[in-house]
C-alpha positions as CSV (number, residue, x, y, z in Angstrom):
1,X,-8.3,-5.1,-20.7
2,X,-9.9,-3.0,-18.6
3,X,-8.3,0.7,-17.5
4,X,-9.1,0.0,-14.2
5,X,-7.2,-2.0,-11.8
6,X,-9.6,-1.8,-8.8
7,X,-13.2,-0.7,-8.5
8,X,-15.6,-0.6,-4.7
9,X,-19.0,-0.2,-5.1
10,X,-21.3,0.7,-2.4
11,X,-19.0,-1.5,-0.2
12,X,-19.9,-1.2,3.9
13,X,-17.6,-3.0,6.6
14,X,-18.2,-3.7,10.5
15,X,-16.5,-5.0,13.1
16,X,-18.3,-6.5,16.1
17,X,-21.1,-4.6,15.1
18,X,-19.4,-1.7,14.6
19,X,-19.3,0.4,11.7
20,X,-16.1,1.3,9.9
21,X,-16.8,1.9,6.2
22,X,-19.9,2.6,4.8
23,X,-21.4,3.5,1.2
24,X,-17.5,3.2,0.0
25,X,-17.4,4.0,-4.1
26,X,-14.4,4.5,-6.0
27,X,-12.1,3.6,-8.9
28,X,-8.4,2.8,-8.8
29,X,-7.0,3.3,-13.0
30,X,-4.4,0.8,-14.2
31,X,-0.4,2.3,-13.6
32,X,-1.5,5.1,-11.2
33,X,0.0,5.6,-7.6
34,X,-3.4,6.2,-5.8
35,X,-3.9,7.1,-2.5
36,X,-6.3,6.6,0.5
37,X,-5.4,9.5,3.1
38,X,-7.0,10.0,6.8
39,X,-6.3,9.8,10.6
40,X,-5.5,6.8,12.9
41,X,-8.5,4.7,13.0
42,X,-10.3,6.0,9.8
43,X,-10.6,2.9,7.6
44,X,-7.9,2.7,5.9
45,X,-5.8,-0.4,6.2
46,X,-9.3,-2.4,6.5
47,X,-9.8,-1.2,2.5
48,X,-6.6,-2.5,1.4
49,X,-7.0,-5.3,3.3
50,X,-10.7,-5.9,1.1
51,X,-8.4,-5.5,-1.8
52,X,-6.0,-8.1,-1.4
53,X,-9.0,-10.5,-0.2
54,X,-7.7,-10.1,3.8
55,X,-11.0,-9.8,4.7
56,X,-14.3,-9.5,3.7
57,X,-16.9,-6.5,3.1
58,X,-20.3,-6.8,4.9
59,X,-22.1,-5.6,1.4
60,X,-21.1,-3.8,-2.0
61,X,-18.9,-5.2,-4.5
62,X,-14.9,-4.9,-5.4
63,X,-13.5,-6.0,-8.0
64,X,-9.6,-6.4,-8.2
65,X,-7.1,-6.4,-12.0
66,X,-10.8,-8.2,-13.5
67,X,-11.8,-10.4,-10.6
68,X,-13.5,-10.3,-7.7
69,X,-10.7,-11.0,-5.4
70,X,-9.5,-14.3,-3.5
71,X,-7.1,-16.1,-2.7
72,X,-5.9,-17.3,-5.7
73,X,-5.5,-13.8,-7.0
74,X,-3.4,-12.6,-3.7
75,X,-0.3,-14.9,-5.1
76,X,-0.3,-11.6,-8.3
77,X,-0.6,-8.7,-5.2
78,X,2.3,-7.3,-3.3
79,X,1.2,-6.4,0.4
80,X,2.8,-4.0,2.6
81,X,1.0,-4.7,6.2
82,X,1.5,-2.3,9.4
83,X,2.1,-5.9,11.2
84,X,4.1,-8.3,9.0
85,X,5.6,-10.5,12.0
86,X,5.4,-14.2,9.9
87,X,9.3,-13.7,9.3
88,X,10.2,-12.9,13.3
89,X,12.6,-15.9,13.6
90,X,14.1,-15.7,10.2
91,X,17.3,-14.1,9.8
92,X,17.3,-11.7,6.3
93,X,18.8,-14.2,3.9
94,X,15.9,-17.0,5.0
95,X,13.1,-14.2,4.5
96,X,14.3,-13.7,1.4
97,X,14.7,-17.5,0.1
98,X,11.4,-18.0,1.6
99,X,9.6,-15.3,-0.7
100,X,11.5,-17.3,-3.3
101,X,10.0,-20.4,-2.5
102,X,6.8,-19.3,-1.9
103,X,5.9,-16.7,-4.8
104,X,6.3,-17.9,-8.4
105,X,7.5,-14.0,-9.3
106,X,9.8,-12.9,-6.5
107,X,12.9,-11.6,-7.7
108,X,16.4,-12.6,-5.7
109,X,18.6,-11.2,-7.2
110,X,16.7,-8.0,-7.2
111,X,15.7,-8.5,-3.9
112,X,19.6,-9.0,-2.4
113,X,20.2,-5.6,-4.5
114,X,17.2,-4.1,-2.2
115,X,19.3,-5.5,0.3
116,X,22.1,-3.8,0.0
117,X,20.6,-0.4,-1.5
118,X,18.7,-0.3,2.2
119,X,22.3,-1.6,4.2
120,X,21.0,-4.9,5.8
121,X,22.6,-7.5,7.9
122,X,21.8,-10.8,5.6
123,X,22.5,-13.0,8.2
124,X,20.4,-10.4,11.3
125,X,17.1,-11.9,12.4
126,X,13.9,-9.6,11.8
127,X,13.0,-9.6,16.1
128,X,16.2,-8.3,16.0
129,X,15.8,-5.5,14.4
130,X,14.4,-1.5,14.6
131,X,10.9,-0.7,13.4
132,X,12.8,1.2,10.9
133,X,14.9,-1.9,9.7
134,X,11.8,-4.1,9.5
135,X,10.6,-1.3,7.8
136,X,12.9,-1.4,4.7
137,X,13.1,-5.5,4.9
138,X,8.9,-6.1,4.5
139,X,9.7,-2.9,1.1
140,X,12.0,-4.8,-0.7
141,X,10.1,-7.8,0.2
142,X,7.0,-5.9,-1.8
143,X,9.5,-4.5,-4.5
144,X,11.4,-7.7,-5.6
145,X,8.2,-9.1,-6.9
146,X,6.9,-8.7,-10.2
147,X,3.6,-7.9,-9.6
148,X,0.5,-5.6,-11.1
149,X,-0.6,-4.3,-8.0
150,X,1.0,-3.0,-5.4
151,X,-0.9,-2.5,-1.8
152,X,1.2,-0.2,1.2
153,X,-0.1,-0.1,4.2
154,X,1.4,3.2,6.1
155,X,4.7,2.7,4.5
156,X,6.9,5.8,5.8
157,X,5.4,5.3,9.2
158,X,7.7,5.7,12.1
159,X,10.5,6.0,9.1
160,X,13.4,8.6,9.6
161,X,14.3,10.6,6.8
162,X,17.2,9.2,4.6
163,X,14.8,5.6,4.5
164,X,12.1,7.7,3.4
165,X,14.0,8.4,0.5
166,X,14.7,5.8,-0.6
167,X,11.5,4.2,-0.8
168,X,10.4,6.8,-2.4
169,X,13.4,6.4,-5.3
170,X,12.1,3.0,-5.2
171,X,8.8,3.6,-5.8
172,X,9.8,5.7,-8.8
173,X,11.9,3.8,-10.5
174,X,8.9,1.0,-10.2
175,X,6.6,3.3,-12.0
176,X,8.7,4.5,-14.5
177,X,9.9,1.2,-15.4
178,X,7.0,-1.3,-15.3
179,X,3.3,-1.1,-15.5
180,X,3.0,-1.2,-12.0
181,X,-0.5,0.4,-9.7
182,X,0.3,1.2,-7.0
183,X,-2.4,1.9,-3.6
184,X,-0.5,3.8,-0.7
185,X,-2.8,4.2,2.8
186,X,-1.0,7.0,4.5
187,X,-1.6,9.9,7.4
188,X,1.6,11.8,6.5
189,X,1.3,13.6,3.2
190,X,4.4,15.6,3.4
191,X,6.3,12.1,1.4
192,X,3.5,11.2,-0.9
193,X,1.7,14.5,-2.5
194,X,4.6,14.3,-5.3
195,X,4.0,10.4,-6.1
196,X,0.4,10.2,-5.9
197,X,-2.0,10.4,-9.0
198,X,-5.5,10.4,-7.6
199,X,-6.6,10.5,-4.1
200,X,-9.4,9.9,-1.6
201,X,-9.9,11.4,1.8
202,X,-12.0,8.7,4.0
203,X,-13.6,10.7,7.5
204,X,-16.6,9.5,9.6
205,X,-16.3,6.0,7.6
206,X,-17.1,7.5,4.2
207,X,-15.1,9.3,1.3
208,X,-16.0,12.4,1.5
209,X,-13.4,13.6,-1.2
210,X,-12.1,11.7,-4.3
211,X,-10.5,12.7,-7.3
212,X,-7.3,14.0,-9.5
213,X,-4.7,15.5,-7.6
214,X,-3.7,17.9,-10.3
215,X,-7.2,19.0,-10.3
216,X,-7.4,19.0,-6.0
217,X,-4.5,21.0,-6.5
218,X,-6.0,23.7,-8.3
219,X,-9.3,23.9,-6.6
220,X,-7.9,23.9,-3.0
221,X,-4.2,24.6,-2.4
222,X,-2.1,21.2,-1.8
223,X,-3.0,18.2,-0.7
224,X,-1.2,19.9,2.8
225,X,-3.8,22.0,2.8
226,X,-7.1,20.1,1.6
227,X,-5.9,17.5,4.8
228,X,-6.1,20.0,7.0
229,X,-9.1,21.7,5.9
230,X,-10.3,18.0,6.1
231,X,-9.4,16.8,9.4
232,X,-9.4,20.1,11.4
């Protein structure tokens, strides 16, 4: 088995003739937390969607878990989108039942534990939730699955401090309990700096800095300081 979970080689993407990513190349080692950092609109979400086979590159090569991304492979990836609305009319309980029926790896008892952990009302419909409650539901749906790869798109955006701390606790537990690779996109450095093993900074459609977090800290100080320098 390869030590690489994800590989991008010379990947580019345009929408309606406008380039959003150019010549993107990097690798994500297995069983690590990889951060894709950048400002809003930098193309971070597009990169995750290509990993999950939700959109296709215009050119270049992508390999995920040793395979070319496909709908079949998508069944083995937990993907948290910042715009997931498929369960709007479902209660929390109905959402869990749907997850269990759709994903063979969905752990229903684990999901119920996480509902209690996040203090969600099982009878509450998603469309009646606050943004924070919906974010908790989306997050627990990912972490109730027994997968090798998790893609988290801006998981902490608009979430209160206490909920963020609970989410980070789950991430740490998930990494320690199983061979889990996480890719997190964010522009909020404070929450993720202590989690990340490796990062890529996206600016002007390209990767401008990429490497191991500890090495970057030694060379530049904290990731927060480096982020300010890149995007100032």
